[in-house]
C-alpha positions, 0 to 999 in steps of 0.5 A: 265450227270444227271441220267434219272429215271423212277418214279412209283407213288403209290400214241351248240348241239340240236336235230332238225333232221327234220330241217336238212333234210327239209332245207338241211344239211352240216352234213356228212353221218356218222353224219346223221346216228348218228342223225338218230340212236339217234332219233330212240333210243330216240323214243323207250325210250332207251336214254334221249335226255336231258341227252345226251345234258348235256353230250355233253355240259360237253365234250364241256365246262368242258372236254378237252385240253382247261381246261389244258391250263387254269390250266397251264395259271393260275399256271403261273400267280397265285403263290398261285394257283401254290402251290395248284396245285402242292400240290393237283392237283385233288382238284385244278382242280376241284375248276376250275369247271373241271370234274374228273370221270376217274382218281380220283388222278391227280398229277401235276409235275413241269418242272425246268431247272434241271428236265424235266418230261415225262408221259407214261402209260406202260400198256395201255393208261391211260391219264387225258382226263378231262384236256388234252382231248383224248390221242394222237395216239402216246401216245398209241403206243407201241414204245412210251410206251417202248422208253419213259422208255428206251430212254426218251432223244431220244424220246424227240429229235424225238419231237424236244426237246433237253435238256442240258446234266445236265437236268435230265429226270423223267418218270412217269408211269400213271395208272388207279388210278393216272394220271399226268399233266406236269407244263411246265416252263413259257416262257420268257416274249415277247419283246415289240411289239412282237405278243403274244398268250393269251393261253399257249401251250397245256401241253404236256406229253413230 
């Protein structure tokens, strides 16, 4: 059986609040409270509605798992981009218009038939949210953070992934300075007539 190892890298939003109340709203009570608070803060000059709109637009268009899906799909279809991604993921992802404000150093690790990569943050929950969105609850949980190091094969099995005995597992420890994204193996081409999806599965951490 191949030896498993732990690798430590050193390396449309608008503010029509009155319309919401005048014409009825489908917003939840919490959403209405947030908008009311936003209105008060804006009136007192504590926040700039235009800046808030830009921030929300960034989260809707430039941050999240849809960015990661685009990155992986491009790597699968463009060998030059794949090489650039593996060589310098930070630079490659920024070239696609993504933001990079949390992790200054993004590293892409490639799965192969002989090597499967897993990502964990043993200290907290460091995660490349710019390209994968907010970390899942299980990623932040202590059981995952400890078992991913001590029993990665068992964790993968819990997720429904059973690897051949000769496939090594490498666990990468994410930090505040360095984040990781896994480049999965491209699925086999679908058979003629089979329904396909234009998007890859979200690039998971395991």
